[in-house]
C-alpha positions as CSV (number, residue, x, y, z in Angstrom):
1,M,76.0,103.6,94.9
2,L,77.2,104.8,91.5
3,F,79.1,107.6,93.2
4,F,81.1,105.0,95.2
5,I,81.9,103.0,92.1
6,F,83.1,105.9,90.0
7,Q,85.2,107.5,92.7
8,K,87.4,104.4,93.0
9,S,90.0,103.2,90.6
10,I,89.4,100.2,88.4
11,R,92.0,98.3,90.5
12,N,90.0,99.0,93.7
13,N,86.8,98.0,92.0
14,A,88.4,94.7,90.8
15,L,89.6,94.0,94.4
16,I,86.1,94.7,95.8
17,G,84.6,92.4,93.1
18,V,87.1,89.6,93.8
19,S,86.5,89.9,97.5
20,M,82.8,89.3,97.0
21,I,83.2,86.0,95.1
22,P,83.7,83.5,97.8
23,R,80.1,83.1,99.0
24,G,80.1,79.3,98.7
25,E,77.8,78.6,101.6
26,V,74.8,80.2,100.0
27,G,75.5,78.3,96.7
28,L,75.8,75.1,98.6
29,I,72.5,75.6,100.4
30,F,70.6,76.3,97.2
31,A,72.3,73.5,95.3
32,E,71.4,71.0,98.1
33,M,67.8,72.3,98.1
34,G,67.6,71.8,94.4
35,R,69.0,68.3,94.7
36,I,66.6,67.3,97.5
37,N,63.6,68.7,95.7
38,G,64.5,66.9,92.5
39,V,65.1,70.1,90.5
40,L,68.8,69.3,89.9
41,P,70.0,66.0,88.5
42,N,73.1,64.5,90.3
43,E,75.4,65.4,87.4
44,I,74.5,69.1,87.5
45,Y,74.7,69.0,91.3
46,A,78.2,67.6,91.1
47,M,79.2,70.3,88.6
48,L,77.7,73.0,90.9
49,I,79.6,71.7,93.9
50,F,82.9,71.7,91.9
51,V,82.3,75.3,90.7
52,I,81.3,76.5,94.2
53,V,84.5,74.9,95.7
54,M,86.7,76.5,93.0
55,T,85.2,79.9,93.4
56,T,85.6,79.7,97.1
57,I,89.3,78.5,97.0
58,I,90.7,80.7,94.1
59,P,89.8,84.3,95.1
60,P,91.9,84.4,98.3
61,F,95.0,83.7,96.2
62,I,94.0,86.4,93.7
63,L,93.6,88.9,96.5
64,K,97.0,87.8,98.0
65,H,98.6,88.5,94.6
66,Y,97.0,91.9,94.3
67,F,97.9,93.0,97.8
68,K,101.5,91.7,97.4
69,V,101.9,93.7,94.2
70,E,100.4,96.8,95.8
71,C,102.6,96.7,98.9
72,V,105.8,96.3,96.9
């Protein structure tokens, strides 16, 4: 694993990291389980939903920008 990380440029590593961000469905499942079981109050649940939505929507635009710059 470390060999793979060190063989790529920092730019490629950043692209891989940004590509892995939008995993919102897993966060939604755990947030909902926490809310149903009474572990998360409604205020924290609402904040988690907001963060999950933002981290699912923003990375594709970042990737589009990186690939646009790379292709030019």
